[in-house]
C-alpha positions, 0 to 999 in steps of 0.5 A: 647193318650194324646194331650198336647196343649202348647202355650203362654197365649192367644195362642188358647190352650183352643179353640183348645182343645174344637174343638178337643173334638168336632170332635174327637170320644171319646175325653175328655178335662182334663185341668191342670189349674183346679188342680192349681185353687183348690190349690190356693183356699186352700191358703191365697191370699198372698201365691198364686204364680205360681201354677206350682212351687208347687210340688203338682200341678205337681204331681197331674196333672201327676197322674190324667192324668195317671189315665184317660189315663189308663181308658179312651179309647179316646184321652185325651186333656190337654191345658196348658202353660208349658215352664219350661223344668224341669216341662215339664220333670216331667209331660210329660216326666214321662207320656211317661216313663210310657208308654203313647203315648203323643203327644205335640204341641206348638201353636206359633204366632207372639207377636202382634197376641197373644197380640191382642188375649189377648185383645179380650178375656181379659174381665172377666179375670181382669187386674191382670191376663192380666198383668201376661199373657203379662209379661210372653209372651216373655219368653213363645214364646222364650222357646216354640221355643226350640226343646224340645217343638216341634211339633210347629204349627204357628197359625197366619194365621190359624183358630181354626178348621185348627189348630185342623185338623193339630194336628189330622193329625199329631197324626194320629187321624181321625177327623170329618169334620168341618161343622160350618159356620162362624156364628155358629163357632163364637158362639161356640168359644164365648161359650167356652170363656164364660165358661172359664172366671176366676174372681179370 
């Protein structure tokens, strides 16, 4: 089963994905961003636009996820903002058409909640990335409210473990209880944040 965790930049996708990996037996995270970063590294700075516009990114993500889903027994978790309906169909729709069980979840929140989260995690990302995320925020929130991007989970009043619980329950997956106290949970989320700092 593939759990695609969608949402705006700063919506909690990565934190939720790693919480699910921690608590779902056999869970693995396959982050489509890595394909995009690899493509960007092959290109001169002036050619680096939105890597989702590259056919090679969409095809590569679909092929890698197809391979992992065919060979891995546990849940596969893909945290990625994907709001262009045509691209969504090319990747998620094609994986479903190929017979894979794909569960899609859009993490939504009020604009101010997402802006606060972006500010909290913005260090190390750089002004260029943060301005890109803020510039795309309204478009992301508007598009993700569409029916084609269901199931929607409103996260303003939910913790990361609670969001993971909701996703696992909806997908029918047994999830281990969250035994972290507040301090340990905060340290774990900070460790995820540090591991995913992007400098360029």
